[in-house]
Backbone as XML, in Angstrom:
<?xml version="1.0"?>
<chain id="A" units="angstrom">
  <residue number="1" name="MET">
    <atom name="N" x="26.338" y="-3.919" z="32.934"/>
    <atom name="CA" x="25.619" y="-4.477" z="31.946"/>
    <atom name="C" x="24.326" y="-3.856" z="31.673"/>
  </residue>
  <residue number="2" name="ALA">
    <atom name="N" x="23.755" y="-3.740" z="30.422"/>
    <atom name="CA" x="22.585" y="-3.001" z="30.197"/>
    <atom name="C" x="21.543" y="-3.798" z="30.351"/>
  </residue>
  <residue number="3" name="THR">
    <atom name="N" x="20.386" y="-2.897" z="30.934"/>
    <atom name="CA" x="19.006" y="-3.691" z="31.197"/>
    <atom name="C" x="18.261" y="-3.952" z="29.953"/>
  </residue>
  <residue number="4" name="VAL">
    <atom name="N" x="17.218" y="-4.587" z="30.186"/>
    <atom name="CA" x="16.410" y="-4.938" z="28.947"/>
    <atom name="C" x="15.659" y="-3.736" z="28.675"/>
  </residue>
  <residue number="5" name="ALA">
    <atom name="N" x="15.384" y="-2.835" z="29.413"/>
    <atom name="CA" x="14.800" y="-1.573" z="29.157"/>
    <atom name="C" x="15.547" y="-0.683" z="28.410"/>
  </residue>
  <residue number="6" name="GLU">
    <atom name="N" x="16.910" y="-0.560" z="28.601"/>
    <atom name="CA" x="17.896" y="0.012" z="28.013"/>
    <atom name="C" x="18.038" y="-0.471" z="26.617"/>
  </residue>
  <residue number="7" name="LEU">
    <atom name="N" x="18.111" y="-1.719" z="26.433"/>
    <atom name="CA" x="18.322" y="-2.327" z="25.197"/>
    <atom name="C" x="17.031" y="-2.173" z="24.277"/>
  </residue>
  <residue number="8" name="LYS">
    <atom name="N" x="15.961" y="-2.071" z="24.966"/>
    <atom name="CA" x="14.667" y="-1.814" z="24.193"/>
    <atom name="C" x="14.827" y="-0.399" z="23.528"/>
  </residue>
  <residue number="9" name="ALA">
    <atom name="N" x="15.148" y="0.527" z="24.482"/>
    <atom name="CA" x="15.262" y="2.000" z="24.028"/>
    <atom name="C" x="16.172" y="2.213" z="22.927"/>
  </residue>
  <residue number="10" name="VAL">
    <atom name="N" x="17.339" y="1.601" z="23.048"/>
    <atom name="CA" x="18.398" y="1.469" z="22.027"/>
    <atom name="C" x="17.842" y="1.100" z="20.802"/>
  </residue>
  <residue number="11" name="LEU">
    <atom name="N" x="17.203" y="-0.038" z="20.659"/>
    <atom name="CA" x="16.709" y="-0.648" z="19.539"/>
    <atom name="C" x="15.705" y="0.187" z="18.833"/>
  </residue>
  <residue number="12" name="LYS">
    <atom name="N" x="14.783" y="0.759" z="19.644"/>
    <atom name="CA" x="13.685" y="1.632" z="19.175"/>
    <atom name="C" x="14.342" y="2.747" z="18.479"/>
  </residue>
  <residue number="13" name="ASP">
    <atom name="N" x="15.333" y="3.499" z="19.182"/>
    <atom name="CA" x="15.923" y="4.764" z="18.547"/>
    <atom name="C" x="16.672" y="4.206" z="17.316"/>
  </residue>
  <residue number="14" name="THR">
    <atom name="N" x="17.291" y="3.134" z="17.270"/>
    <atom name="CA" x="18.022" y="2.726" z="16.023"/>
    <atom name="C" x="17.058" y="2.621" z="14.977"/>
  </residue>
  <residue number="15" name="LEU">
    <atom name="N" x="15.828" y="1.694" z="15.008"/>
    <atom name="CA" x="14.912" y="1.507" z="14.135"/>
    <atom name="C" x="14.242" y="2.908" z="13.678"/>
  </residue>
  <residue number="16" name="GLU">
    <atom name="N" x="14.003" y="3.675" z="14.677"/>
    <atom name="CA" x="13.341" y="5.038" z="14.223"/>
    <atom name="C" x="14.338" y="5.843" z="13.399"/>
  </residue>
  <residue number="17" name="LYS">
    <atom name="N" x="15.533" y="5.981" z="13.676"/>
    <atom name="CA" x="16.660" y="6.813" z="13.009"/>
    <atom name="C" x="16.642" y="6.192" z="11.402"/>
  </residue>
  <residue number="18" name="ARG">
    <atom name="N" x="16.523" y="4.751" z="11.359"/>
    <atom name="CA" x="16.677" y="4.145" z="9.977"/>
    <atom name="C" x="15.476" y="4.302" z="9.264"/>
  </residue>
  <residue number="19" name="GLY">
    <atom name="N" x="14.448" y="4.702" z="9.655"/>
    <atom name="CA" x="13.058" y="4.883" z="9.139"/>
    <atom name="C" x="12.391" y="3.534" z="9.059"/>
  </residue>
  <residue number="20" name="VAL">
    <atom name="N" x="12.857" y="2.444" z="9.780"/>
    <atom name="CA" x="12.264" y="1.140" z="9.729"/>
    <atom name="C" x="10.882" y="1.170" z="10.437"/>
  </residue>
  <residue number="21" name="LEU">
    <atom name="N" x="10.996" y="1.683" z="11.673"/>
    <atom name="CA" x="9.813" y="1.667" z="12.618"/>
    <atom name="C" x="8.586" y="2.229" z="12.152"/>
  </residue>
  <residue number="22" name="GLY">
    <atom name="N" x="8.809" y="3.457" z="11.431"/>
    <atom name="CA" x="7.722" y="4.121" z="10.746"/>
    <atom name="C" x="7.071" y="3.525" z="9.666"/>
  </residue>
  <residue number="23" name="HIS">
    <atom name="N" x="8.213" y="2.928" z="8.839"/>
    <atom name="CA" x="7.554" y="2.101" z="7.698"/>
    <atom name="C" x="6.676" y="0.784" z="8.268"/>
  </residue>
  <residue number="24" name="LEU">
    <atom name="N" x="7.204" y="0.219" z="9.327"/>
    <atom name="CA" x="6.468" y="-1.029" z="9.839"/>
    <atom name="C" x="5.187" y="-0.620" z="10.403"/>
  </residue>
  <residue number="25" name="LYS">
    <atom name="N" x="5.156" y="0.600" z="10.993"/>
    <atom name="CA" x="3.787" y="1.149" z="11.540"/>
    <atom name="C" x="2.797" y="1.527" z="10.414"/>
  </residue>
  <residue number="26" name="ALA">
    <atom name="N" x="3.465" y="1.976" z="9.315"/>
    <atom name="CA" x="2.518" y="2.386" z="8.128"/>
    <atom name="C" x="2.010" y="1.012" z="7.502"/>
  </residue>
  <residue number="27" name="ARG">
    <atom name="N" x="2.916" y="0.167" z="7.278"/>
    <atom name="CA" x="2.546" y="-1.162" z="6.722"/>
    <atom name="C" x="1.330" y="-1.825" z="7.512"/>
  </residue>
  <residue number="28" name="ILE">
    <atom name="N" x="1.604" y="-1.882" z="8.836"/>
    <atom name="CA" x="0.600" y="-2.503" z="9.755"/>
    <atom name="C" x="-0.816" y="-1.769" z="9.806"/>
  </residue>
  <residue number="29" name="ARG">
    <atom name="N" x="-0.564" y="-0.506" z="9.633"/>
    <atom name="CA" x="-1.960" y="0.394" z="9.481"/>
    <atom name="C" x="-2.567" y="-0.089" z="8.150"/>
  </residue>
  <residue number="30" name="ALA">
    <atom name="N" x="-1.943" y="-0.153" z="7.120"/>
    <atom name="CA" x="-2.287" y="-0.509" z="5.781"/>
    <atom name="C" x="-3.022" y="-1.896" z="5.804"/>
  </residue>
  <residue number="31" name="GLU">
    <atom name="N" x="-2.432" y="-2.779" z="6.515"/>
    <atom name="CA" x="-2.869" y="-4.043" z="6.565"/>
    <atom name="C" x="-4.158" y="-4.178" z="7.532"/>
  </residue>
  <residue number="32" name="VAL">
    <atom name="N" x="-4.208" y="-3.326" z="8.495"/>
    <atom name="CA" x="-5.519" y="-3.423" z="9.425"/>
    <atom name="C" x="-6.534" y="-2.862" z="8.529"/>
  </residue>
  <residue number="33" name="PHE">
    <atom name="N" x="-6.230" y="-1.725" z="7.642"/>
    <atom name="CA" x="-7.389" y="-1.229" z="6.782"/>
    <atom name="C" x="-7.956" y="-2.282" z="5.817"/>
  </residue>
  <residue number="34" name="ASN">
    <atom name="N" x="-6.848" y="-3.048" z="5.177"/>
    <atom name="CA" x="-7.328" y="-3.963" z="4.211"/>
    <atom name="C" x="-8.197" y="-5.132" z="4.782"/>
  </residue>
  <residue number="35" name="ALA">
    <atom name="N" x="-7.728" y="-5.422" z="6.272"/>
    <atom name="CA" x="-8.647" y="-6.484" z="6.850"/>
    <atom name="C" x="-10.004" y="-5.929" z="7.054"/>
  </residue>
  <residue number="36" name="LEU">
    <atom name="N" x="-10.177" y="-4.666" z="7.378"/>
    <atom name="CA" x="-11.493" y="-3.947" z="7.628"/>
    <atom name="C" x="-12.243" y="-3.736" z="6.493"/>
  </residue>
  <residue number="37" name="ASP">
    <atom name="N" x="-11.485" y="-3.601" z="5.304"/>
    <atom name="CA" x="-12.253" y="-3.154" z="4.092"/>
    <atom name="C" x="-13.383" y="-4.144" z="3.779"/>
  </residue>
  <residue number="38" name="ASP">
    <atom name="N" x="-14.436" y="-3.443" z="3.543"/>
    <atom name="CA" x="-15.763" y="-4.285" z="3.089"/>
    <atom name="C" x="-15.517" y="-4.818" z="1.681"/>
  </residue>
  <residue number="39" name="GLU">
    <atom name="N" x="-15.270" y="-6.014" z="1.416"/>
    <atom name="CA" x="-15.005" y="-6.674" z="0.150"/>
    <atom name="C" x="-16.206" y="-6.630" z="-0.630"/>
  </residue>
  <residue number="40" name="SER">
    <atom name="N" x="-17.442" y="-6.674" z="-0.089"/>
    <atom name="CA" x="-18.687" y="-6.756" z="-0.809"/>
    <atom name="C" x="-18.968" y="-5.530" z="-1.430"/>
  </residue>
  <residue number="41" name="GLU">
    <atom name="N" x="-18.476" y="-4.532" z="-1.201"/>
    <atom name="CA" x="-18.554" y="-3.291" z="-1.847"/>
    <atom name="C" x="-17.538" y="-3.067" z="-2.806"/>
  </residue>
  <residue number="42" name="PRO">
    <atom name="N" x="-17.786" y="-3.254" z="-4.162"/>
    <atom name="CA" x="-16.517" y="-3.225" z="-4.968"/>
    <atom name="C" x="-16.131" y="-1.793" z="-5.257"/>
  </residue>
  <residue number="43" name="ARG">
    <atom name="N" x="-14.885" y="-1.693" z="-5.517"/>
    <atom name="CA" x="-14.143" y="-0.411" z="-5.821"/>
    <atom name="C" x="-14.297" y="-0.136" z="-7.211"/>
  </residue>
  <residue number="44" name="PRO">
    <atom name="N" x="-14.551" y="1.237" z="-7.539"/>
    <atom name="CA" x="-14.615" y="1.548" z="-8.928"/>
    <atom name="C" x="-13.258" y="1.304" z="-9.744"/>
  </residue>
  <residue number="45" name="SER">
    <atom name="N" x="-13.462" y="0.974" z="-10.934"/>
    <atom name="CA" x="-12.402" y="0.720" z="-11.754"/>
    <atom name="C" x="-11.351" y="1.921" z="-11.663"/>
  </residue>
  <residue number="46" name="LEU">
    <atom name="N" x="-10.002" y="1.625" z="-11.914"/>
    <atom name="CA" x="-8.951" y="2.699" z="-11.869"/>
    <atom name="C" x="-8.859" y="3.147" z="-13.219"/>
  </residue>
  <residue number="47" name="SER">
    <atom name="N" x="-9.383" y="4.239" z="-13.614"/>
    <atom name="CA" x="-9.262" y="4.960" z="-14.722"/>
    <atom name="C" x="-7.784" y="5.618" z="-15.061"/>
  </residue>
  <residue number="48" name="HIS">
    <atom name="N" x="-7.286" y="5.820" z="-16.324"/>
    <atom name="CA" x="-6.037" y="6.279" z="-16.530"/>
    <atom name="C" x="-5.789" y="7.510" z="-15.886"/>
  </residue>
  <residue number="49" name="GLU">
    <atom name="N" x="-6.874" y="8.367" z="-15.850"/>
    <atom name="CA" x="-6.819" y="9.660" z="-15.341"/>
    <atom name="C" x="-6.612" y="9.558" z="-13.730"/>
  </residue>
  <residue number="50" name="ASN">
    <atom name="N" x="-7.235" y="8.581" z="-12.967"/>
    <atom name="CA" x="-7.225" y="8.361" z="-11.667"/>
    <atom name="C" x="-5.847" y="7.978" z="-11.339"/>
  </residue>
  <residue number="51" name="PHE">
    <atom name="N" x="-5.423" y="6.974" z="-12.333"/>
    <atom name="CA" x="-3.917" y="6.447" z="-11.932"/>
    <atom name="C" x="-2.886" y="7.661" z="-12.084"/>
  </residue>
  <residue number="52" name="LEU">
    <atom name="N" x="-3.136" y="8.644" z="-12.977"/>
    <atom name="CA" x="-2.131" y="9.687" z="-12.948"/>
    <atom name="C" x="-2.397" y="10.557" z="-11.761"/>
  </residue>
  <residue number="53" name="ILE">
    <atom name="N" x="-3.500" y="10.882" z="-11.115"/>
    <atom name="CA" x="-3.830" y="11.528" z="-9.985"/>
    <atom name="C" x="-3.087" y="10.804" z="-8.808"/>
  </residue>
  <residue number="54" name="ASN">
    <atom name="N" x="-3.184" y="9.599" z="-8.773"/>
    <atom name="CA" x="-2.697" y="8.702" z="-7.662"/>
    <atom name="C" x="-1.099" y="8.887" z="-7.711"/>
  </residue>
  <residue number="55" name="GLU">
    <atom name="N" x="-0.587" y="8.946" z="-9.002"/>
    <atom name="CA" x="0.743" y="9.134" z="-9.017"/>
    <atom name="C" x="1.359" y="10.530" z="-8.581"/>
  </residue>
  <residue number="56" name="LEU">
    <atom name="N" x="0.582" y="11.568" z="-8.964"/>
    <atom name="CA" x="0.941" y="12.936" z="-8.574"/>
    <atom name="C" x="0.842" y="12.955" z="-6.930"/>
  </residue>
  <residue number="57" name="ILE">
    <atom name="N" x="-0.059" y="12.396" z="-6.431"/>
    <atom name="CA" x="-0.286" y="12.381" z="-4.862"/>
    <atom name="C" x="0.897" y="11.773" z="-4.350"/>
  </residue>
  <residue number="58" name="ARG">
    <atom name="N" x="1.228" y="10.567" z="-4.842"/>
    <atom name="CA" x="2.484" y="9.925" z="-4.369"/>
    <atom name="C" x="3.683" y="10.699" z="-4.506"/>
  </residue>
  <residue number="59" name="GLU">
    <atom name="N" x="3.975" y="11.163" z="-5.584"/>
    <atom name="CA" x="5.198" y="12.109" z="-5.737"/>
    <atom name="C" x="5.065" y="13.243" z="-4.684"/>
  </residue>
  <residue number="60" name="TYR">
    <atom name="N" x="3.990" y="13.950" z="-4.517"/>
    <atom name="CA" x="3.911" y="15.225" z="-3.624"/>
    <atom name="C" x="4.189" y="14.454" z="-2.309"/>
  </residue>
  <residue number="61" name="LEU">
    <atom name="N" x="3.587" y="13.368" z="-1.930"/>
    <atom name="CA" x="4.011" y="12.752" z="-0.497"/>
    <atom name="C" x="5.314" y="12.337" z="-0.505"/>
  </residue>
  <residue number="62" name="GLU">
    <atom name="N" x="5.989" y="11.951" z="-1.394"/>
    <atom name="CA" x="7.557" y="11.486" z="-1.251"/>
    <atom name="C" x="8.317" y="12.749" z="-1.326"/>
  </residue>
  <residue number="63" name="PHE">
    <atom name="N" x="7.891" y="13.792" z="-2.031"/>
    <atom name="CA" x="8.716" y="15.026" z="-2.181"/>
    <atom name="C" x="8.797" y="15.730" z="-0.730"/>
  </residue>
  <residue number="64" name="ASN">
    <atom name="N" x="7.675" y="15.687" z="-0.145"/>
    <atom name="CA" x="7.469" y="16.349" z="1.251"/>
    <atom name="C" x="7.929" y="15.382" z="2.534"/>
  </residue>
  <residue number="65" name="LYS">
    <atom name="N" x="8.612" y="14.407" z="1.933"/>
    <atom name="CA" x="9.017" y="13.413" z="3.063"/>
    <atom name="C" x="7.808" y="12.832" z="3.945"/>
  </residue>
  <residue number="66" name="TYR">
    <atom name="N" x="6.655" y="12.569" z="3.342"/>
    <atom name="CA" x="5.624" y="11.908" z="4.026"/>
    <atom name="C" x="5.694" y="10.453" z="3.690"/>
  </residue>
  <residue number="67" name="LYS">
    <atom name="N" x="6.737" y="9.791" z="4.027"/>
    <atom name="CA" x="7.068" y="8.464" z="3.610"/>
    <atom name="C" x="6.006" y="7.453" z="4.028"/>
  </residue>
  <residue number="68" name="TYR">
    <atom name="N" x="5.631" y="7.621" z="5.216"/>
    <atom name="CA" x="4.641" y="6.454" z="5.853"/>
    <atom name="C" x="3.387" y="6.655" z="5.232"/>
  </residue>
  <residue number="69" name="THR">
    <atom name="N" x="2.866" y="7.840" z="4.861"/>
    <atom name="CA" x="1.403" y="8.160" z="4.131"/>
    <atom name="C" x="1.658" y="7.569" z="2.820"/>
  </residue>
  <residue number="70" name="ALA">
    <atom name="N" x="2.768" y="7.879" z="2.228"/>
    <atom name="CA" x="3.032" y="7.268" z="0.832"/>
    <atom name="C" x="3.099" y="5.716" z="0.862"/>
  </residue>
  <residue number="71" name="SER">
    <atom name="N" x="3.662" y="5.235" z="1.948"/>
    <atom name="CA" x="3.770" y="3.889" z="1.894"/>
    <atom name="C" x="2.210" y="3.176" z="1.972"/>
  </residue>
  <residue number="72" name="VAL">
    <atom name="N" x="1.482" y="3.821" z="2.719"/>
    <atom name="CA" x="0.103" y="3.229" z="2.768"/>
    <atom name="C" x="-0.668" y="3.421" z="1.344"/>
  </residue>
  <residue number="73" name="LEU">
    <atom name="N" x="-0.516" y="4.626" z="0.797"/>
    <atom name="CA" x="-0.968" y="4.724" z="-0.527"/>
    <atom name="C" x="-0.595" y="3.605" z="-1.647"/>
  </residue>
  <residue number="74" name="ILE">
    <atom name="N" x="0.651" y="3.546" z="-1.536"/>
    <atom name="CA" x="1.283" y="2.549" z="-2.407"/>
    <atom name="C" x="0.774" y="1.207" z="-2.185"/>
  </residue>
  <residue number="75" name="ALA">
    <atom name="N" x="0.685" y="0.833" z="-0.785"/>
    <atom name="CA" x="0.165" y="-0.621" z="-0.416"/>
    <atom name="C" x="-1.314" y="-0.641" z="-0.973"/>
  </residue>
  <residue number="76" name="GLU">
    <atom name="N" x="-2.150" y="0.254" z="-0.854"/>
    <atom name="CA" x="-3.561" y="0.287" z="-1.332"/>
    <atom name="C" x="-3.518" y="0.219" z="-2.759"/>
  </residue>
  <residue number="77" name="GLU">
    <atom name="N" x="-2.612" y="0.962" z="-3.450"/>
    <atom name="CA" x="-2.663" y="0.944" z="-4.923"/>
    <atom name="C" x="-2.181" y="-0.333" z="-5.529"/>
  </residue>
  <residue number="78" name="HIS">
    <atom name="N" x="-1.314" y="-1.050" z="-4.737"/>
    <atom name="CA" x="-0.952" y="-2.424" z="-5.109"/>
    <atom name="C" x="-2.037" y="-3.395" z="-5.062"/>
  </residue>
  <residue number="79" name="LEU">
    <atom name="N" x="-2.701" y="-3.248" z="-3.986"/>
    <atom name="CA" x="-3.950" y="-4.307" z="-3.667"/>
    <atom name="C" x="-4.896" y="-3.846" z="-4.678"/>
  </residue>
  <residue number="80" name="ARG">
    <atom name="N" x="-5.300" y="-2.649" z="-5.162"/>
    <atom name="CA" x="-6.158" y="-2.301" z="-5.958"/>
    <atom name="C" x="-5.688" y="-2.850" z="-7.374"/>
  </residue>
  <residue number="81" name="GLN">
    <atom name="N" x="-4.474" y="-2.626" z="-7.768"/>
    <atom name="CA" x="-3.996" y="-3.183" z="-9.060"/>
    <atom name="C" x="-4.173" y="-4.559" z="-9.137"/>
  </residue>
  <residue number="82" name="GLU">
    <atom name="N" x="-3.754" y="-5.435" z="-8.103"/>
    <atom name="CA" x="-3.888" y="-6.789" z="-8.051"/>
    <atom name="C" x="-5.221" y="-7.264" z="-8.256"/>
  </residue>
  <residue number="83" name="GLN">
    <atom name="N" x="-6.292" y="-6.613" z="-7.558"/>
    <atom name="CA" x="-7.573" y="-7.019" z="-7.734"/>
    <atom name="C" x="-8.142" y="-6.755" z="-9.168"/>
  </residue>
  <residue number="84" name="ALA">
    <atom name="N" x="-7.729" y="-5.604" z="-9.691"/>
    <atom name="CA" x="-7.978" y="-5.310" z="-11.242"/>
    <atom name="C" x="-7.422" y="-6.179" z="-12.104"/>
  </residue>
  <residue number="85" name="ARG">
    <atom name="N" x="-6.251" y="-6.749" z="-11.934"/>
    <atom name="CA" x="-5.664" y="-7.856" z="-12.639"/>
    <atom name="C" x="-6.268" y="-9.005" z="-12.609"/>
  </residue>
  <residue number="86" name="GLY">
    <atom name="N" x="-6.746" y="-9.341" z="-11.476"/>
    <atom name="CA" x="-7.441" y="-10.517" z="-11.165"/>
    <atom name="C" x="-8.835" y="-10.637" z="-11.910"/>
  </residue>
  <residue number="87" name="SER">
    <atom name="N" x="-9.521" y="-9.536" z="-11.738"/>
    <atom name="CA" x="-10.881" y="-9.444" z="-12.483"/>
    <atom name="C" x="-10.649" y="-9.350" z="-14.021"/>
  </residue>
  <residue number="88" name="SER">
    <atom name="N" x="-9.561" y="-8.785" z="-14.556"/>
    <atom name="CA" x="-9.360" y="-8.872" z="-15.917"/>
    <atom name="C" x="-8.840" y="-10.362" z="-16.434"/>
  </residue>
  <residue number="89" name="ALA">
    <atom name="N" x="-8.102" y="-10.987" z="-15.632"/>
    <atom name="CA" x="-7.872" y="-12.340" z="-15.963"/>
    <atom name="C" x="-9.114" y="-13.144" z="-15.995"/>
  </residue>
  <residue number="90" name="GLU">
    <atom name="N" x="-9.997" y="-13.037" z="-14.914"/>
    <atom name="CA" x="-11.123" y="-13.732" z="-15.032"/>
    <atom name="C" x="-11.906" y="-13.435" z="-16.269"/>
  </residue>
  <residue number="91" name="ASN">
    <atom name="N" x="-11.912" y="-12.191" z="-16.642"/>
    <atom name="CA" x="-12.557" y="-11.945" z="-17.915"/>
    <atom name="C" x="-12.070" y="-12.461" z="-19.165"/>
  </residue>
  <residue number="92" name="LEU">
    <atom name="N" x="-10.726" y="-12.665" z="-19.122"/>
    <atom name="CA" x="-10.048" y="-13.248" z="-20.213"/>
    <atom name="C" x="-10.301" y="-14.783" z="-20.370"/>
  </residue>
  <residue number="93" name="HIS">
    <atom name="N" x="-10.546" y="-15.316" z="-19.093"/>
    <atom name="CA" x="-10.825" y="-16.675" z="-19.202"/>
    <atom name="C" x="-12.479" y="-16.982" z="-19.674"/>
  </residue>
  <residue number="94" name="THR">
    <atom name="N" x="-13.270" y="-15.923" z="-19.370"/>
    <atom name="CA" x="-14.628" y="-16.171" z="-19.511"/>
    <atom name="C" x="-15.264" y="-15.675" z="-20.921"/>
  </residue>
  <residue number="95" name="SER">
    <atom name="N" x="-14.352" y="-14.579" z="-21.342"/>
    <atom name="CA" x="-14.943" y="-14.035" z="-22.554"/>
    <atom name="C" x="-14.457" y="-14.789" z="-23.834"/>
  </residue>
  <residue number="96" name="PRO">
    <atom name="N" x="-15.374" y="-14.760" z="-24.905"/>
    <atom name="CA" x="-15.109" y="-15.688" z="-26.136"/>
    <atom name="C" x="-13.981" y="-14.960" z="-26.780"/>
  </residue>
  <residue number="97" name="ARG">
    <atom name="N" x="-13.125" y="-15.904" z="-27.464"/>
    <atom name="CA" x="-12.113" y="-15.479" z="-28.346"/>
    <atom name="C" x="-12.597" y="-14.849" z="-29.652"/>
  </residue>
  <residue number="98" name="VAL">
    <atom name="N" x="-11.884" y="-13.724" z="-30.058"/>
    <atom name="CA" x="-12.141" y="-13.311" z="-31.279"/>
    <atom name="C" x="-11.185" y="-13.693" z="-32.312"/>
  </residue>
  <residue number="99" name="LYS">
    <atom name="N" x="-11.608" y="-14.301" z="-33.420"/>
    <atom name="CA" x="-10.578" y="-14.823" z="-34.360"/>
    <atom name="C" x="-10.397" y="-13.723" z="-35.426"/>
  </residue>
  <residue number="100" name="ARG">
    <atom name="N" x="-9.143" y="-13.519" z="-35.961"/>
    <atom name="CA" x="-8.803" y="-12.505" z="-36.893"/>
    <atom name="C" x="-8.474" y="-13.148" z="-38.144"/>
  </residue>
</chain>
């Protein structure tokens, strides 16, 4: 019968081979950075040019198999996009409507 240590080792190896363990570690890192992020300091708005640069960086990372680094970038991008959408939605509700 296998010991608990052997089962842990097999489980860890299996998760590493499938890429799940690295993805989970990257996701946890991203969440830790988000928790530590100073929300009182607003981020600059994401211009179209910066969006394209981010996409080029993401493609570079994925092409070179930097999956975990790319997953952190993607997680931060989604957070930033959600914040931008939230501020845009707030502006829609507070800005006066223009009649045509």
